[in-house]
C-alpha beads as a LAMMPS data file, in Angstrom:
LAMMPS data file: protein, C-alpha beads

118 atoms
117 bonds

1 atom types
1 bond types

-500.0 500.0 xlo xhi
-500.0 500.0 ylo yhi
-500.0 500.0 zlo zhi

Masses

1 110.0

Atoms # bond

1 1 1 -4.413 6.719 -21.446
2 1 1 -2.962 4.154 -19.083
3 1 1 -5.242 1.116 -18.904
4 1 1 -4.955 -1.671 -16.351
5 1 1 -8.033 -3.719 -17.212
6 1 1 -11.690 -3.083 -17.871
7 1 1 -12.074 -2.086 -14.235
8 1 1 -9.255 0.485 -13.809
9 1 1 -7.884 3.308 -15.903
10 1 1 -6.198 6.661 -15.455
11 1 1 -5.396 9.423 -17.906
12 1 1 -2.087 10.589 -16.517
13 1 1 0.373 9.938 -13.725
14 1 1 2.230 13.221 -13.220
15 1 1 4.410 12.590 -10.199
16 1 1 5.219 10.265 -7.319
17 1 1 2.146 11.301 -5.327
18 1 1 -0.145 10.508 -8.259
19 1 1 1.582 7.150 -8.654
20 1 1 1.179 6.362 -4.946
21 1 1 -2.498 7.322 -5.116
22 1 1 -3.134 5.023 -8.095
23 1 1 -1.285 2.145 -6.422
24 1 1 -3.167 2.740 -3.163
25 1 1 -6.538 2.579 -4.926
26 1 1 -5.596 -0.678 -6.656
27 1 1 -4.246 -2.203 -3.452
28 1 1 -7.198 -1.094 -1.332
29 1 1 -9.725 -2.497 -3.829
30 1 1 -7.896 -5.833 -3.957
31 1 1 -7.465 -5.855 -0.164
32 1 1 -11.203 -5.339 0.358
33 1 1 -12.035 -8.149 -2.104
34 1 1 -9.605 -10.865 -1.013
35 1 1 -8.958 -10.341 2.695
36 1 1 -11.080 -12.356 5.126
37 1 1 -12.842 -10.498 7.946
38 1 1 -10.765 -12.176 10.660
39 1 1 -7.602 -10.657 9.147
40 1 1 -9.166 -7.221 8.658
41 1 1 -10.169 -7.190 12.323
42 1 1 -7.143 -8.952 13.828
43 1 1 -6.288 -5.999 16.025
44 1 1 -7.998 -3.128 17.747
45 1 1 -8.933 -1.079 14.682
46 1 1 -9.784 2.094 16.571
47 1 1 -6.145 2.347 17.705
48 1 1 -4.665 1.881 14.208
49 1 1 -2.829 4.889 12.843
50 1 1 -2.315 3.590 9.298
51 1 1 -4.734 1.238 7.592
52 1 1 -3.537 -2.130 6.315
53 1 1 -3.917 -0.833 2.751
54 1 1 -1.729 2.188 3.535
55 1 1 0.978 -0.006 5.065
56 1 1 0.890 -2.373 2.103
57 1 1 1.048 0.579 -0.316
58 1 1 3.985 2.251 1.415
59 1 1 5.870 -1.039 1.587
60 1 1 5.111 -1.935 -2.044
61 1 1 6.108 1.486 -3.399
62 1 1 9.404 1.286 -1.491
63 1 1 10.126 -2.074 -3.102
64 1 1 9.107 -0.827 -6.560
65 1 1 11.487 2.118 -6.178
66 1 1 14.216 -0.338 -5.073
67 1 1 14.857 1.545 -1.853
68 1 1 17.044 -0.723 0.278
69 1 1 16.643 1.048 3.599
70 1 1 13.180 0.891 5.102
71 1 1 14.257 3.441 7.711
72 1 1 15.197 5.933 4.985
73 1 1 12.009 5.237 2.983
74 1 1 9.710 5.666 5.985
75 1 1 11.568 8.844 6.950
76 1 1 11.066 10.180 3.425
77 1 1 7.366 9.311 3.566
78 1 1 6.918 10.994 6.953
79 1 1 8.587 14.195 5.739
80 1 1 7.265 14.411 2.188
81 1 1 3.977 12.541 1.980
82 1 1 2.036 14.051 4.896
83 1 1 -0.758 15.099 2.544
84 1 1 -1.255 11.437 1.555
85 1 1 -0.579 9.913 4.983
86 1 1 -1.341 12.567 7.651
87 1 1 -0.566 10.283 10.601
88 1 1 2.339 7.886 10.684
89 1 1 2.919 5.051 13.116
90 1 1 6.376 4.216 14.410
91 1 1 8.600 1.850 12.463
92 1 1 8.152 -1.032 14.929
93 1 1 4.343 -1.019 14.558
94 1 1 4.684 -0.591 10.788
95 1 1 6.941 -3.661 10.551
96 1 1 4.819 -5.733 12.917
97 1 1 1.694 -5.053 10.862
98 1 1 3.498 -5.606 7.545
99 1 1 4.837 -8.972 8.736
100 1 1 1.381 -10.003 9.968
101 1 1 0.004 -9.222 6.506
102 1 1 2.628 -11.152 4.520
103 1 1 0.116 -13.675 3.102
104 1 1 -2.270 -10.881 2.095
105 1 1 0.605 -8.924 0.511
106 1 1 1.606 -11.977 -1.554
107 1 1 -1.967 -12.362 -2.833
108 1 1 -2.217 -8.647 -3.623
109 1 1 1.035 -8.813 -5.606
110 1 1 -0.372 -11.723 -7.630
111 1 1 -3.573 -9.777 -8.326
112 1 1 -1.598 -6.645 -9.289
113 1 1 0.466 -8.722 -11.684
114 1 1 -2.742 -9.957 -13.320
115 1 1 -4.234 -6.449 -13.508
116 1 1 -1.092 -4.827 -14.890
117 1 1 -0.356 -7.722 -17.232
118 1 1 3.251 -8.046 -16.034

Bonds

1 1 1 2
2 1 2 3
3 1 3 4
4 1 4 5
5 1 5 6
6 1 6 7
7 1 7 8
8 1 8 9
9 1 9 10
10 1 10 11
11 1 11 12
12 1 12 13
13 1 13 14
14 1 14 15
15 1 15 16
16 1 16 17
17 1 17 18
18 1 18 19
19 1 19 20
20 1 20 21
21 1 21 22
22 1 22 23
23 1 23 24
24 1 24 25
25 1 25 26
26 1 26 27
27 1 27 28
28 1 28 29
29 1 29 30
30 1 30 31
31 1 31 32
32 1 32 33
33 1 33 34
34 1 34 35
35 1 35 36
36 1 36 37
37 1 37 38
38 1 38 39
39 1 39 40
40 1 40 41
41 1 41 42
42 1 42 43
43 1 43 44
44 1 44 45
45 1 45 46
46 1 46 47
47 1 47 48
48 1 48 49
49 1 49 50
50 1 50 51
51 1 51 52
52 1 52 53
53 1 53 54
54 1 54 55
55 1 55 56
56 1 56 57
57 1 57 58
58 1 58 59
59 1 59 60
60 1 60 61
61 1 61 62
62 1 62 63
63 1 63 64
64 1 64 65
65 1 65 66
66 1 66 67
67 1 67 68
68 1 68 69
69 1 69 70
70 1 70 71
71 1 71 72
72 1 72 73
73 1 73 74
74 1 74 75
75 1 75 76
76 1 76 77
77 1 77 78
78 1 78 79
79 1 79 80
80 1 80 81
81 1 81 82
82 1 82 83
83 1 83 84
84 1 84 85
85 1 85 86
86 1 86 87
87 1 87 88
88 1 88 89
89 1 89 90
90 1 90 91
91 1 91 92
92 1 92 93
93 1 93 94
94 1 94 95
95 1 95 96
96 1 96 97
97 1 97 98
98 1 98 99
99 1 99 100
100 1 100 101
101 1 101 102
102 1 102 103
103 1 103 104
104 1 104 105
105 1 105 106
106 1 106 107
107 1 107 108
108 1 108 109
109 1 109 110
110 1 110 111
111 1 111 112
112 1 112 113
113 1 113 114
114 1 114 115
115 1 115 116
116 1 116 117
117 1 117 118
């Protein structure tokens, strides 16, 4: 059994989609705990295609897999991960949102490091 802390555990990670799901759950939980309301509502939420947690997850997984080209990684996600992310925004919106969340992403990475004991 893979244990992260007293709060999180999983029995088995079978493939990339399972891994992405586990990472998304961790990131979303941390995001909900640490992100102030004014950041969560910084844009018109009803027009958002991907949630902040989904953007952070996709970006983080790409970095963990050491994929150098964001264009290639997002293209892969759009083609192969539709069951996890049914709607995908364009790359410009993805990057704009990711850059706006840089402080949140840094805090989430610190929290993940604590949870995973790395």
